[in-house]
C-alpha angles and dihedrals in degrees: 000000000000089000091057092051091049090051093047091050090047092051093048089048092053093047090050090049091051092052098040106032110126117249110223111212091207090062099040107027097074137127115218120181114265120176099176144025115277138188114205133178090250102029153346142245123209126182117193140170109243108148123248094301097057097107094052092049094046090048091062091051094047094048090053091054112105116252092011124125138167114263095181145337135041143225089263090055089050094234137073135183119204130193115213119187131204114248101244113027097020098233106182122231122186125217120187119190127183137178115238105183105291091345129087120207117204118192116184122181143157129248103206128041134006104274133037094196089236096301095128093045090051093049095047093044091049089051091049091047091052089047089052092050089055090055093060 
């Protein structure tokens, strides 16, 4: 019985850490060089032509997404990192978006685990589909 209580307390502790762990902008708000679209086990990179206002338009879409908030950056800075959380446990995923001339680079990735089961790819592609729909 004691072992079950220890396991239960440990599980609650892990879940609390996942939901409450601080997100350091110095670690997550970065701009690596990507030259092509990529699908990874824990994330995705998409590079799209949007015109010079792509970041501003995508920012409105991202901010309207449930359980998504800004970690760092702004449209004026030219780069924004968002945190999106899963509904139940609150796993955080990070999406960094930056304007590179007329191109928009969108990099979505997980924080915990090795695979996101396609969640970041689905979110990024939904955002880009909504952005494309705005363009006509």
